[in-house]
N, C-alpha and C positions, 0 to 999 in steps of 0.2 A: 764368835763363831770361828771354828778351826777346821780346815780341810787338810788332813795329813797326807803325805806322799804314799802311805801304805793303803790308801783307799778308805780310810775311816774319817768320820767327822764328829764333832761335838758342838753343841750349842748350849749356852747358858743364858737364860732369860731372867733378868732381875726386875722385880716389881717391888713397890714399897711393902706389900703384905707377904710376899713369898718369892722364892727362887725355884725355877724349874730347869732341869737339864734333859737334854736329848742327845742320843748317840745313834750312829748308824754307819752305813757304808755308802760310798759314792763312786761313780764311774762316769766317763764321758764316752758316748757312742753316737756317731753320726751327728755331731754338733748339738747333742742333747745331754744335759746334766741329769743323771738318774740317781736319786737319793732314796735309800731304803732305811726306814727307822727300825732299829734293833733294840732300843732301850729308852725308857722315859721315866722321869720321876713323877710327873703329873699323872694322877689317876685317870683322868679323862683321856689323855694321850696314850696311855698303856693299851687302850682298846684298839689303837691303830698300829701297834707294833707289828712290823712285817709289811706295813703299807709302803707303797712306792710313789714318789713324786717325780715328775719329769718337767724340766725347764729347757726351752729352746734357747741356745746360746746365740746372742746377737754379736757380742764382742767379748774377748778375753785377752788380757796381757798380764804382765808381772804385778800390776797394781789394781786392776779393775776387772770385774765380771759383770756383764750386763746380759740379762736373760729375760725371757718372756714366759709367763704362765697364764693361760686363758685370757690373753689380751692385756695383761698387766705387766708393765716393764719393771724389773727389779734390778737395782744397781748396788753392787757391793764394792767397796773401796777399802784398801788397806794403806 
């Protein structure tokens, strides 16, 4: 998962049977991470291109992002 300084992101999901890629844009507004999907290799995910996901930011620093989506805490570390 890569969040670029230009406001784009890319995610590569590898599974034993296949690899999927997702691309989009991101921004932070009022402590909310907003991600908009613009491209997907997965045929099912292509139906949601243009979809927007919002994550409430609990904590962010140079090495960690902790956010919440619908009551579920998500922690990303680099």
